[in-house]
N, C-alpha and C positions, 0 to 999 in steps of 0.2 A: 911562506905560511904566515898567514898573521894569526900573532899567540892568544890563545883566547885568556881573556880577563874573567876574573870571580865576580858578579853581583853586587858582594859586601866586602869589603875588606874589614882586616882584623889586623891593628896596627897596637902594640906596648909603647906607651909614649912618653911615661913616666914610672916613675918607682910603684908599682902595684895596679895603675891604673891603664886601661885601654880602651880603645877609641873604636869604635866597630861603625863602620859610614857604609851607607846604601849608596851605591853608585853606577849607577842608571841616570844621570843626571838630563842625555837627553831625552830621557822620557819620563822627565819634571820627580824622576826615582820613585816611579810607583811599582807597584810590586806586583812580580809576574810567580811562576811558578820555581823559575830557579832563584831570586831571593826567598822563598818560603824556605824551601830546603836547606838552601847556606846558612840563612840568619838561624835554625833553628842547630845547625850543625855545631853553630861558631855557640851558639846560648850554652850546647853541653859542653862545649871545651873550655868554654869559660867557666863553667859551672865546677869542674875538672879540675882547675888549677889554682892552688892554693897563693899562687903567687898576686893574681890577680883578685882588688880588692873591690874594686869601683871600675863601671863602667859607661861610659859614653856614648851614645847613640844618635850619630847625627846623617846629612846628606848630604850627599855632591854638590859642586858646581855655586852653590851661595845662592839660588834662586829657589829653592824649594826642597824641603825635608823632604815632603813624600807629599803627591798626588793622591795617594791612596790605591788600589785595585788598579791593575791594566785593564783598561776598558776595552783595549784589543784582546786578550785572553778572556774576558768574561765575553766577549761578544761571538768569542769563535765556541763558545760551550765548553772551557777551559777552567772555569770558575774553581770548581774543586779542588785544579791547581797551586790554589792559593791559599789552601785551607789545611794547614798539618791536625791530622786526625785528633792528636793529643793536646798541640803547644796553638791551636786555632789559625786565626789570620796571619800569615804572615811569617809562620811558623814562632811566635813572640806574644800575641796579648794574653795569653795562657799559659805560658810556659812559666813552670815553677822556678823560679829565680831567690837563689838565698842573697847574692851581691847586691849590691846598690846600684841602678842605671838611673844616668842622669840624660834628658832626650836636652839636645842643642840645634835648637832651630832657626836657620836661615831661611827667608820667603815665607813660604805659605806651609801651612799643617794640613789638609785638609781631608774630610773622611776616611779611611783608611789610615791615613798618613797622622792625624789626628789621633785617632785612635791609638797607633803606638804611641803619641807623647802623652795620651792618657793611661797607657798602660805601665809607664816608667815611673819611678819615687819622687823624681824631681824633675825640674825642667827649665832651662835656660832658653831665652830668644832673644835676640838682633830687635831693639826698638822701630822696625821695618817690617817685622813678620808677623803672621796672621791666621787664624785658625775658624775650623770650619766644619759643620756636617751637614754636607748640601743635598744628603741622598733622596731626601723625598722631591727635590725637583727632578729626579730622574725616575721615581716610582720606586723607589730603593727602601732599604732602610741601614740604621749604623749598628748593622747585627752582631759586632767585635769588640760589645764592652764599651760601645760607648756611648749609647743612649743612657746605661746607668751610669757608669764613671763621671760620662759630664755631670751628672745631677749630684754627685758626690763632692765634685772637685768647685763646682759655683754656686750661686744662691739658685735654689730649684726655678723660680719665674725667669731670672733670666737663663737656665739652662734649656728651657722649655722655650722659652722665644727661638734662641739660635736653635733650637731643633726644627720646630713646627716653620721657621720663618725659610730656612737655607742661609740662612745671614752670616757676619764673617767677625769674630773678633779681633782687635787690632791686639799689639803686642800692650801698649800699654794701659788698655783696659783688662788685660787679662794680668798683667801683673798687680793690678790694683786690688783685683777680687780675689787674690790667691793660689791662682792657676799657675803662675810661673815663679820658681825660688829667686831669681835675680833676672835684670833685664841690663841687658848687653848695647853698645852701638854698635851702628851697621857693618855687619864683615864679625863681629868680637863674641858671638855668640860660645863657637868653641872652644877658644882661648879662656874664655867665663867660663865655662862648664870643666875644665880640665883643671883650673885651679879650683872649681871646689871640689872637684872630686880628690886634690890633693890634700884640701883641709879636713875632708872625711880619712883620709888615709890618714891623716896624723894623731888621730885617736885607737883604740884595741878593735881590731877588724872582727873579734869575736862579740863583742859589747857592740860592737855597731850591729850587726846580723842579728844577733839575738834581739835589742832593739826596734830594729827597721822590722821585726817580721811581727811583734806585738802590734807597734802601731800601724800597720800593714792591715791587721786585722780588726781597729778598733769600732768599723763601720758593720762588721758582719755576727762578731760576740756580744753576747750580753754581760755586762759588768762583772758578775760570778765568775765567766769563763777566761774575762782577758784578768782577772785578777790570777786566775790557775796561771794562765800563760805567764805572766809575769812572774810568778813565784817559782813556775816550773825551770823557766830563763833562767833566771839566779841563781838556783840551785847548777844548773848544767855552768856556769860565768865562777861560780865559786872554783870548783874541780879545775879552775884551769892555770897556765904559768902564768900567761896575762892579768891575772884576777890578783897576783900578788906583785907582778910588775909596777904597776902603776904607785901602789901606794909607796912603796920601795922609791919608785922612780923620786917623787913627790918627798920624800922625807928627805932623801941623798940630794935634791936641789939640781937632776939634771932629767934631760929628756927621757920617757920610758923607750926603753927598744922592747917592740912587740915581736912574738915569735908568732902569734895564731894558733897557738893549741892551750 
């Protein structure tokens, strides 16, 4: 009997760092119902795991991060299987997440694949990768957050041109425009993303989590609301062991030992 393999793999690759891999390389890592359910379950598992602080999301095979929705599923009338009622497309794009997620892109990230990238906090790509939302070419729209997230991530006129022409953005141009945190050599996106994750893990996980939560909300809240959110985050941090450990380690001239509480 042929063993059943998971369409999404979860691996803990370094201290406090996990890698989540969409593992359908023969289908260009397209999203089907199995990917959606498995990825949703993995998001929940990671959220419950106090030992995972940062997560890298990538695609298997090195040729595509993800081509987006599996059109065979769409053509068969099973499009709803790609949409979790709470977490959205792929069980990910609208998932409530406290941990930092980094997209690691080799090859192309198109349509829903690009929307997965836009849903992550950070993105690292190889210099040979590319991005696009080609939905209008097929009479569709990028309805999984891509239309508004791309307009937040890029200059608006660049974003509108990409959406309206169904064109593609090279990795070099994406890096210049600030869509990518780091640009890696061909084949190096995952290693670079893991390195970035380890840099983040050198800091207090609670402070990172609270800080990122406020930064995520910057486009949606008013200045007064953001000030209130920042002050509330500070009030929570003051009560933690890590708040004491950071200054103590500085005075003692040693690396801090974070306990995450």
